[in-house]
N, C-alpha and C positions, 0 to 999 in steps of 0.2 A: 521381661527378664529371661525369657526362654531363648533358645538358639534354633535357627532354622537354616536348612540347606535345600537347594533345588538344583537340578541338573538336566540337561538334554544333550545328547551326543550320539555317537555312532557305535559305542561299546556298552557293555554292561556297566551302568554307573552306580549300582548299589554299593560296591566297595568304596567308591568315592564319597557317597553320601554318608556312609557309616564312619569313615575316617574323619570326615568333616565334623560329624557329631562329637566324636571323641575330643576334638580340639575346641568344641564349643560347650562341652559338658560343664565347664566352670560357670556357665550362665544359668544352670538349673539341672537337677538330676532326680526329680521326683518320678519321672517316667520318660520314655523315649519311644520312637517309632519311625517306620519308613513305609512309604506307599509308592507303588509303581503302576504303570499301565503295562500289563502283561497279557498277551494273547487277546487283546482288545477288551480286557476286563481290569477293573481296579482291584489290586491286591495290596494288602498291608500286613505288617508285623509290628505289634506293639508290646511293650513290656514295662513293668515297674522296677526292673533290675537296671543295672548300669549298661552303658552303650556296648561294652565288651561282650556282654551276654546277648544283646540284641544282634550283634554281628553273627554270632553262632546260630541264633534262632532264625535269622533271615536265610542263612545258608541252608539250614536244615529244612526250612519251608520251601526252598527252591525259588525264592523271590529274586527275579532279575529282570532288567529292562534297560532300554536306552533313555528312558525318561522317568523321573521320580522326584519325590520331595521327602524330607526327613525333619525330625524335631526332637529336641530334648527340653523337658518341661520344668519350670518352677511353678508350682501350683498356686493359682489365685482363686479362680472360680471352680469349685469342685475338688474333692479329695484326691490325693495321689493314687489313683486306681486306674486299671487298664481301660475301663469304659470312658474315662476322662482323658486318656492319653491321645495325643495327636499322632498321625494325621486323622482329621475328621472327614467323614464321607457324607454326602447327601445322595439319597436314593430317589429323591422326588417326593411329592405329596402322597398321602395314603396311610391308613392305619397300620398296614402290614408291609409298607414299602421296603423296609430294611431287610425283610426276609423273602419277599416275593419279587423284588425288582433288583436288577444289577445296580451297583453304585455308579453315579454319574459324575460327581464332583469330589475331588480330593483336595484338602486344604490344610496348611499349617499356618500358625499365627504366633507372633510375639507381641504382647501389649495387653491392653485392657479396653474393651468396648463398653463405654459408659451407658449407652442406650440399649444394651442387649435385652433387657427385660421387655421394653416396648416392642422391639423387633421380634422377640420370641412370641409375644402374644399375637402379633400381626401374622406371623408365619404359621402359627398353630391354627389360626382361623382359616388359613388357606389349605390346611390338611397336613402340614409337616409335623412329623413326630420327632421328639428330641430324645436321644439316648444317653446324653451326658448332662452334667451340670455346668458345662463350660460356656463362656461367652463366645468362644470360637465357633462352636457348632452353628450359631446364628449366622455367621458370615457364610459358611458353606451352603446352608439352605437359602440364604438370600441370593447368592450367586446363581444357584440352581433356578430359583424363581425368576430371576431376571434374564436367564440365558435364552437366546433366540438364534442359536447357530454361530455366535461369535463370542468366544470366551473373553477376549480383550474388552469388548464393549460391555459385557456383563459385569466384569470386575470394575471397570470405570464407573458404571452406574451404581454398583454396590457401595463403592467408597464414598459416594455422595450421601449415602444414607447413614454412614457410620460416624458416631461421635466417640472420641477417645484416641487412643494410641494404637498403632498397628504396623507391623511389617508382615506381609503375607506372601505365600507362594501357593499357587493353585494350578491344577490341570483338570481337563475334562475328558471323559471317555471317548467322546466323538471327535476330538481334535488331538490325534496322537503325536503331532509334531509341534506342540506348543506348551510352554510353561509361562504363566503370567505372574508377575510380582507387583507389589504396591507398598509404598512407604508413607507413613504419617506418624511422626512422634517416636518411632522406634528405628534402630539402625538397620540398614540393608545395603549391601553392595552387590555388584554384578561382576563375575569373572568372564573373560573372553579368551577362547582358545584353550587347549589342553593337549591331548595327544595329537589333535589336528585343529585347524582353524575353525572347524564347524561347531565345536563344543561351546556351550554357554552355561553359566552357573549363577546361582543366587546364594547368598549367605549373610548371616548377621555380622560377620567379622571376616576380614581378609585372611586371618590366621587359619580359618576353616579350609582354605584352598591352598595352603602352603604345600609345595611339591606338586600341585596340579596345574596352577597357572599363576603368574605374577602380573597379569594384565587385568587391572581392576578399574571399574567405573563406580564412583561414589554417587549413589542416588540421593536426590534431594527430597525434602518434605513436599508431598503432593505428587510425586512421580509414580507413574504406572508403566511397567516395562514388559514388553512382549519378547519372549525368547523363542527363537526357532533355529533349527540347524543352520549354522553359517551366517546368521543375521539376527539383529535385534533392533528395536526402536523404543523410544521413550516419549510419553506424553505427560504433561504437567498441568495441574490445576492450581492456580494461585488462590490464596485465602480470599474468600468472598466472591470468587468467580463462579460462573455456572457451567463452564465447559472446559474440557481438557484441550491443551494446545500442544502440537508436535514440537519436540525439543530438538534443536539442531545438534548434531554430533559434537560440534566444537564446544557446546555448553556443558557437555557431560563427557569430557575427554577420557580416553583410556590411559591410565597411569601405570607405570611400572612400580609395583609395590613389593619390596623385599620382605617377605614373611617366611623366614627360613624355618623349615620343619625342625631344625636343630633346636629352635627356641622352645619346643615342646618336649624335648628329650630330657630325661632326668639325670642322665650321666651317673655320677657316683652317689647321688643323694637319694634318701628314702622317699622324700616328698618334695613337691614343688615349693612349698613354703620354706623348707630348709634351704633349698637351692636359691630361692630368691633372697633370703636373709644373707646368704653368703655372696650373693651377687652385688650387694650394696656398695662395696668399694668401687667396683667397675661402673655401676650405675651413676654414682656421684661424679666420678671422673668424666664419664661421657656427658653428663648434664652440664658440667662446667667447662667442657672442651671449647676452646676458642675464646673464652672469656679472658681477655688481656687487661681489661680495665672496666671501670663502672661507667656505663653510658646508657642513656634511655633507648638507644637503638637495639639493645638486647631484646627489647620487648616488641619490636616491629616498627614499621614505617609510621612516622607521625607521632611516636610515643612521647618525644620530648615536648611537643606542642600540647598534647593532652595532659601530661604530668604537670606542666606549668599552670594549667587551668584548675587543678583540683586542690582542695584544701582539707579533704577528709577521705577516709577509705571505708568501704562497706564490703565485708567478705561474706560470701554465700557458699555454703557447702553442706555436705551430709557425712555422717559417720567419721571414719578416720580422717577424711579431708577436712572436716570441721575442726578436728583437733589440731591439724597442722595450721589452719587459719587462726585458731585460738593462741597457739604459740607465737605466730607471726604478729599478733596484736601487741605483744610485749616488745618485740623488736621495733615495730613501726612507731610506737609511741615513745620509746626510750631513745632510739637512735635517730629516726627521721623526724621526731617531734610532730607527728601528724595524728589527729584524732582518728581512732579506728574502732569500728563496730563489727562484731562477728555474729552472724545469724545462721541458725539452722534453716536451710533452704525450705524445707517442707513446712516450717512455721511462718517464715517471713511473708510468703505470698498470701497468706490467709489472715493476716492481722493488719490493722490500721497502723501505718507508719508515716513519718514526716519526711517526704522526699527533699533532697537538697541537690540541685542540678550540678553543683561543683564537686560531687562525690565521684571517686574512682570506685566502680563496682568490680570487685575481683571474685571470680568464680574459681573453685578448685575441684577437680575431678580427675580420677585416674583414667576412666574410659572416655570422658567427654560426652557421654550419652546419658548421664544420670538425670532421670526425668524430673525429679523434684528441683534439682539445681537449674536445669534449663528453664523450667517454668518460673522459678524465682527470678532468674535473669530477665526473662521477658516481662515479668511484672515490674521489676525495677525500671526497665526501659520505658514501659508504659506510663510510669510516673514522671518521666522526663529526665531520667539519669542515663545519659547516652555514652558516658566515658567508661568503657568496659574493657576488662582484661581477664584472660583465663590462664591459670596455671594447670596444664593438662599434659597427660602422657601420650596422647594420640593426636598426631598432627592433622589427620584427616577427619576428625570428629565433628559432630554438630556444634559442640561448645566452641571450638576454634573458629568455625565459620560464623557463629553468632556474635562473637566479640570482635571489637575493633583491633585489640592488641592481644598478643599471646606470648607466653613463655612455655615452650614445649620441653618438658623434661624428657630425658632419654633413659628412663628406667628399663626400657625393653618390655617385652610381653610379660605380664604378671598373670599367672594362671591360678595360683592359690587364692582361695576366696578371701582369706584374711590378708589385708594389704600390709606390705613390709617395705619393699624398695620404692614403691610409689610414694609412700609417706615421707621417707627421708629425702627423696629427690624433690618432692614438693617443698619441703623445708628449705632446701638449697635454693630453689627458684624464688621463694618468698624472701630469703635473706638478701638475694641480689636485688629484688624489688625494693627492699628496705634501704639498702645502700644507695640505690639510684635516686630514690625520693629524698634521702638525706642530703645527697650531693647537690641536687637541684635546689633544695631549700636552704642551702648554706650551712648544713650541720655536719659536713664530712670534710675534714681537712685532707690534703694529699697524703700526709703521714698516716692518718687513720685508714684511708682507703688502702694504702699499701699493706698495713698490718692485717686488715680484714681479708684481703686477697691472699696473703701468705697463709693465713689460718685456713681459708677455704681450700687452697691447694694441698694443704696437709691432711684434709679430711680422709681421702682414700687410705693413706697409711695409718691414720688413727683408727679408722674402722677395722682394719685388719688386726690391729692390736686388741681391740675390744672383742672381736670374734674369737680370738685365741682364749678367751675366758669361758668358752662353751663348757668344758668339763666341770668347772665350778657351778655353773648354772644347772647342769644336769643333776648334780647332787641336791640342789634345792628342789628340783622338779619331783624327785622321788617322794619328798615330804609333802609337797603341794598336792600330788595326785590323790592323797588320802583325805583331803579336806573338802568341805562342801561350800565354804565361803572364804573370801579373801578381801582385804582392804588395802588400797594403794594410796600413798600419801606423797604429795609434792608441794612445793611452795613457789610462788611467782611464776617465772618462765617454765618451770618444770611441773607445775600442776597439770597442764595439758598432756604432758608426757605420762604422768600417773593415770590420767583418763585413758590414754591410748593403751597403756599396759593392761589396765583393767578390761578394756574392750577386747584385746587380743585373747586374754584368758577366758573370758566369757564365750567368745566366738567358737573356739576350737576345742576347749576342754569341758565346756558346759558347767564349769564351776561358777557359782554366783560371785561376782566381784563388783566392787564399786570403788570410786576414787573420790578423795576429798582434798581440799587445801588443808595442809597439816594444821594450820591455825584454827580450823573449825572443829578439831577433834572434841574439844571440851564443850562444844555447843550441840552435842547430841550423839555423834557416832561412837564416842568412847564407851557408850553403854553396850556396844556390840562386842567389844574386845574381850576375848578369852584366849586360853591356850589353844583353842581349836580354830581360831581365826587368825591365820598368818597376816602380818602387816608388812607390806613392801614399801620401802622408803627410797625415793629418789633424792640423793644427797650430794649435789655438786658443791664445790667450794665457792659459794657466792655470798652476797651480803646477808642472806637469810639463814646461813648455816647454823649459827648459834641458836636462833629461834627454833630451827628444825631439831636440833639436839634436845632441846627442852621438850618438844612434842614427843620425841622418841622415849624420853624418860617417863612421860605420862603413860605411854603404852606399856613399858616394861614394869612399871609399878603396879599395873593391874594384871600382871601375868601374861601379857601378850608376847608373842614370838615375833621378833623383828628380823626382816631380811633387807639389808641395806645395800644399795648400789652407790658407792661413794667414789669421789675423786681421789687421786693419789695423795693429796695434801690436806685431807679433811680431818685427820687424826681421830677418826672413829675406829675404835678397836673392837675386834670380835671378843665376845665373852658369852657366858651362858645366857641364852635368850636373845642374843644379838648375833646374827650371821652377816658377815660383811664380804662383798665382792668389791675389790678395789680396782677401778679403772686406771689405766697406766698414767694418765696425764690430767691436767686441768684444762678445760677446753673453752672457757670464757663464754662469749655470746653464742657460740656454736654448740654448746654442751647438749642441747636437746637431741641433736642428730646422733650423738654418741650414746647418750644415756638410754635412749629407747631400745637399743639393740639387745642388752641383757634381758629386757622385758619381753621382747619378741622371742628370744631363745627360751625364756622361762615358760611362756605359753606353749611354745612348740613342744618342748620336751615333757611338759606336764601332760599334754594331750597324747603324746606317744606312750607315756607310762600308763595312761588310762585306756589306751586302745581305741580312741575315737578316730573318725575319718578326718584327718587333719586338713586335707585339701578341699574336702567337700563337706563342711559341717552341716548338720541337719537344719532344715528350714531356710537355708541361706543360698544366695547365688552371688556371683561376682559383680555383674553389671546390672545395676538396679534401674531398669528402663521402664518401670511402672511406678505410679505414685502410690 
């Protein structure tokens, strides 16, 4: 879940490394660091502050070079402290090696090495001293131990000993014209060219290289890449193979990837989260661009053949994506009439389940690199379920490559850790899937198809109208900021939206919040309700509205304070103890996409009122690439 950058070129690349880290900081911000080869010596600067401070520190320390690596950390093994910050060095074996010998190997890593304890004991027996609690330092010492004049060979040999997930970048003091990278289970891309054709780069994400190069090579699982000025080559080791094999350039083509630096500019907004909330009308419009009718071809070649073979759906996802899948279950079963199961990916792979080969396995992920979801997908396939589809925001991600079919949402780069526009575009993609399966199964008439498409095309305008309610939400936020707990209620299709609203509030304001189906109130949660626990109610005008009104009265009767997101025609009136924000319309089946927006804004403005770090909430990171 960390972010890594590496570079080799003909200029001082430290500013490039630091700027790349700024764009990867969403992946983790417990610490950061940069290491270079300067005057034939390893030099580094590390900090537990943010990357902006690291840049000033590196400049103050006079760190500069044509070769270097950098890292921003989300802590797994070891506390967020400077001695655990990357890059890690190996000085070779010896009790006093770190003080008496110059550094030899510098390395950064994203992932988790599962056999680090075993390797640590082995290396300690060979005289290596460990200065951190990280699993990463094991890799640095292992590379040093295996080094015999060829860094590329040493890294290849080291990767054969590693169990777990990793993307690494490493250089050696004795090879000043070489940076080596390797990937297994964590994302890694290579950039070609920069100010001149000789520059080469490594990064966790192409966005890190925005404004530097748009020529990108996507590395595959098992790749080891050798970067030298003006050239590079890749070798690959297949699962179960004993040796690496040279990869032909045509198998790892250089692609032009448009990663505009403007995507990481805030413009008039205070935070990325706010920017991304307000980008939702455009994101939905882009996601639906070119959709003229409902057809299986929207999901890729061969989709119709696959869809005709399936008789049920299994959705695998984590976090916010799990909630979008949970909402889609209601659509799939009510509109497409297809049995649907939604599983938390991290749980699914570790429990006994009953595989059905005729299942359409749908994975949902913003990044397409979510480790738990990829592992769950592979587990499902190992059970014989080969009909796979992903709803994903990154067309070049591992998830897209792993699945036979894909619907790539066009949310654009999402930097705020708390997902917003990725969620609503996922829902749009899942609704298209619902309509497609309904049509193929004979449950969607031409008239219904036309009505649904008209409603979808109206979404951007409807979202703009809902966003105009921001001032009313801000008034709510002032009250919420003084609370320690909150309860979110929804029924049916909107229960997952209550769950998502609860998660948003937890993530960025640190207020404890939980969500319940409103009908479950009297089965326990009602005991929590006091005037100090605000209750947020998602109240669309649907078949469960009258039941929901009864649930609201249960809360009011016990002194609870209600905050209601209602449709225009629900006839819920504001009164003492009941605060109402009225959405401009009634949105039917697409209501979840609209009703989640006030909850996003509530979480955002509550966090602002509390003064938390909205875009970088404590203990979290954007792309969860570790299990």
